[in-house]
C-alpha positions as CSV (number, residue, x, y, z in Angstrom):
1,M,0.0,0.0,0.0
2,K,1.4,3.4,-1.0
3,I,0.7,6.3,1.2
4,V,2.4,8.9,-1.1
5,P,0.5,10.0,-4.2
6,T,2.3,9.3,-7.5
7,R,2.7,13.0,-8.5
8,V,4.3,13.8,-5.1
9,E,6.6,10.7,-5.4
10,E,7.8,12.0,-8.7
11,Q,8.8,15.3,-7.1
12,I,10.4,13.5,-4.2
13,N,12.5,11.4,-6.5
14,R,14.2,14.5,-7.9
15,V,15.8,15.2,-4.5
16,D,19.3,13.9,-3.7
17,R,20.0,11.4,-1.0
18,T,21.3,13.5,1.9
19,P,18.7,16.3,1.6
20,S,16.1,13.6,1.4
21,L,17.2,12.2,4.8
22,I,17.2,15.7,6.4
23,I,13.8,16.6,5.1
24,G,12.4,13.2,6.1
25,I,13.7,13.6,9.7
26,I,12.4,17.2,10.0
27,S,9.0,16.1,8.7
28,A,8.9,13.3,11.2
29,L,9.6,15.7,14.0
30,V,6.9,18.1,12.8
31,A,4.5,15.1,12.7
32,L,5.4,14.2,16.3
33,W,4.9,17.9,17.4
34,C,1.5,17.9,15.7
35,V,0.4,14.8,17.6
36,Y,1.6,16.4,20.8
37,S,-0.3,19.6,20.0
38,V,-3.5,17.8,19.1
39,F,-3.3,15.8,22.3
40,W,-3.0,19.0,24.4
41,A,-5.7,20.8,22.4
42,I,-8.1,17.9,23.1
43,Y,-7.1,17.9,26.8
44,A,-7.6,21.7,27.0
45,A,-11.0,21.4,25.4
46,M,-12.1,18.7,27.9
47,M,-10.9,20.8,30.8
48,L,-12.6,23.9,29.5
49,S,-15.9,22.1,29.1
50,S,-15.6,20.7,32.6
51,V,-15.7,24.2,34.0
52,G,-18.6,25.3,31.8
53,W,-16.7,27.0,28.9
54,S,-17.3,26.1,25.4
55,P,-14.5,23.9,23.8
56,V,-15.3,25.3,20.3
57,S,-12.3,27.5,20.4
58,A,-10.0,24.5,20.5
59,I,-11.5,23.0,17.3
60,F,-9.4,25.3,15.1
61,S,-6.2,24.1,16.8
62,I,-7.2,20.5,16.5
63,V,-8.1,20.7,12.8
64,F,-5.0,22.9,12.0
65,Y,-2.5,20.6,13.7
66,G,-4.3,17.5,12.4
67,V,-4.0,18.7,8.8
68,I,-0.4,19.8,9.2
69,G,0.4,16.4,10.9
70,V,-1.1,14.4,8.1
71,I,0.9,16.4,5.5
72,A,4.1,15.9,7.6
73,V,3.5,12.2,7.9
74,I,3.1,11.8,4.1
75,S,6.2,13.9,3.6
76,A,8.3,12.0,6.1
77,V,7.2,8.6,4.7
78,G,8.0,9.7,1.1
79,F,11.4,11.2,1.8
80,L,12.6,8.5,4.2
81,T,11.4,5.8,1.7
82,H,13.3,7.6,-1.0
83,Y,16.4,7.8,1.2
84,K,16.1,4.1,2.0
85,G,15.6,3.1,-1.7
86,T,18.6,4.9,-3.1
87,D,22.1,3.6,-2.8
88,A,25.1,5.6,-1.5
89,K,26.2,6.5,-5.0
90,G,22.9,8.4,-5.6
91,S,21.7,6.4,-8.5
């Protein structure tokens, strides 16, 4: 099963080996940060609703970090797969 769309994979294949690793690691870190942010936004929404405030204000953060996280996961998988698939000579 391929998680990366074909058109995105064609663009990723144009990147050299070392930058591919760096972009993949940074994308993975962004994805982890987004998971952390979504967790705390959901936690804050639950705490606000327990004291009578509306948790609607946290929906923007949850959706925003969720979308950025999905994009970062796709990017990380694509670049790290490209890095793993190329040999050290870059061919």
